[in-house]
C-alpha positions, -999 to 999 in steps of 0.1 A, spaced: 480 405 -381 491 418 -416 525 402 -413 507 368 -407 497 366 -444 520 340 -460 506 340 -496 531 357 -518 561 352 -495 591 331 -503 608 309 -477 643 301 -489 653 264 -487 666 234 -506 639 209 -499 624 185 -525 595 209 -530 619 238 -535 637 218 -562 605 209 -581 600 225 -615 577 256 -610 554 243 -637 549 212 -616 539 233 -586 516 256 -606 498 227 -622 497 207 -590 483 237 -571 456 241 -597 446 205 -596 447 205 -558 422 234 -558 399 215 -582 401 184 -559 393 206 -528 359 215 -544 353 179 -553 354 165 -518 323 161 -497 329 135 -470 351 135 -439 375 107 -451 382 128 -482 390 158 -461 412 137 -439 431 124 -469 436 160 -482 447 171 -447 473 144 -445 485 152 -480 490 189 -470 508 180 -438 531 156 -458 540 185 -482 546 208 -453 570 182 -438 588 178 -472 590 215 -478 609 220 -444 589 251 -439 580 254 -401 544 244 -396 539 273 -372 549 296 -400 521 283 -423 496 281 -394 504 318 -387 491 326 -421 457 313 -411 454 339 -384 448 366 -410 417 348 -422 402 340 -389 374 365 -394 366 351 -428 366 315 -414 343 325 -385 319 345 -408 316 316 -433 311 291 -404 284 312 -388 266 319 -421 264 282 -430 256 271 -395 226 294 -388 211 299 -423 212 264 -438 178 246 -437 174 210 -427 169 188 -397 171 209 -365 194 197 -337 192 229 -316 166 257 -315 165 289 -293 140 315 -303 148 323 -340 182 308 -338 182 273 -353 211 249 -359 205 221 -383 225 189 -390 231 200 -426 242 234 -415 267 221 -390 281 198 -416 283 225 -443 299 249 -419 328 225 -411 331 217 -448 335 253 -459 359 260 -431 381 230 -440 380 241 -477 393 275 -468 420 262 -445 433 237 -471 431 262 -499 452 288 -480 477 262 -468 480 247 -503 485 280 -522 509 292 -495 531 262 -500 534 270 -537 546 306 -531 567 297 -500 588 272 -520 590 291 -553 609 324 -559 592 351 -579 617 344 -608 608 308 -608 571 316 -608 576 340 -637 594 314 -658 569 287 -649 539 308 -659 555 319 -691 564 284 -701 528 272 -694 514 300 -715 540 298 -743 518 277 -767 494 306 -768 521 329 -783 512 315 -817 479 333 -814 495 366 -802 490 360 -765 517 381 -745 528 351 -723 559 368 -709 542 401 -700 513 383 -683 537 360 -664 557 391 -653 526 409 -641 513 379 -621 546 373 -604 551 410 -596 516 410 -581 524 380 -559 557 395 -549 542 428 -539 516 413 -516 540 410 -486 556 443 -495 523 462 -495 513 445 -463 545 456 -446 539 491 -459 504 491 -445 517 479 -412 543 508 -411 516 534 -419 493 520 -392 520 522 -366 529 557 -376 493 569 -374 488 550 -341 518 569 -327 500 601 -336 469 591 -318 449 571 -344 428 543 -330 423 512 -351 413 486 -324 385 501 -303 349 507 -312 324 487 -333 332 469 -365 319 498 -386 339 524 -366 371 504 -371 364 501 -408 360 539 -411 393 543 -391 411 524 -419 400 549 -446 429 574 -438 453 545 -446 442 544 -482 458 577 -494 493 571 -481 491 534 -491 482 543 -527 510 569 -529 535 544 -515 523 518 -540 526 541 -570 561 552 -558 572 516 -556 558 508 -590 576 538 -604 609 527 -588 604 492 -602 597 505 -637 628 527 -635 650 498 -623 638 475 -651 644 502 -677 679 509 -663 686 472 -668 675 475 -704 644 453 -699 625 451 -732 600 423 -727 604 386 -735 614 387 -771 650 374 -775 653 371 -737 675 342 -724 674 326 -690 702 317 -666 684 284 -656 664 266 -682 634 247 -669 636 209 -673 614 182 -659 631 156 -638 622 123 -622 610 141 -590 585 161 -611 571 129 -627 569 114 -592 550 145 -580 525 141 -609 521 105 -600 514 114 -564 487 139 -575 471 112 -597 470 88 -567 455 116 -545 428 123 -571 420 86 -574 419 82 -536 395 111 -532 373 97 -559 373 62 -543 365 76 -509 336 96 -524 319 65 -538 324 42 -508 
């Protein structure tokens, strides 16, 4: 289950999405998230779904690999669906004792579930098609105008990219610790939800120790390579916008306009 999380992982490739400027993907993902929370109707969600599937096809990342990432949030999806389904007031369509399902609740439940699915798939595509170095350079270049007011753009970009990069690493470490404790008789799968949550508490101490050890090793490796921050630092590959980046921005503009038009029809 932990290995199913795709956010933060990088899928090597040479697709058109891999070759996009990281700034384009960062801005595009941010705009896509805004558009997700603008949609309200089924045609709008259909348009966003087709847009995501088109990007999956262009990225050449296997669809099953991205769908596998949704397995890790199945509980969140079901919880959000149930909360909105049973606790939203409105016109009843089903009633059994105190359980009541309304037309508004059913619609809101599907809406929230679709938002979460599209959100995870969209953000996963950004990290799957962008290496940590590309993300660092992209974030730093986007924050570079703030350097004039003393904002540490390089340091913030480095921290954000390291945090994204360490998500799959920490999940893999958690999986190893769980298997090691299960081999010694620990039980993480049986019992009620509260009991299973309590069983995960012994994972925290070794996980924190492993996390600090990895952070210390990373700091020593960066110091051994004479890393001194972003001042005077050069890059092997300078970021430059190309025609495909402007085409991507144009596609996002058409997507936003299409969502707006479908919302007022």
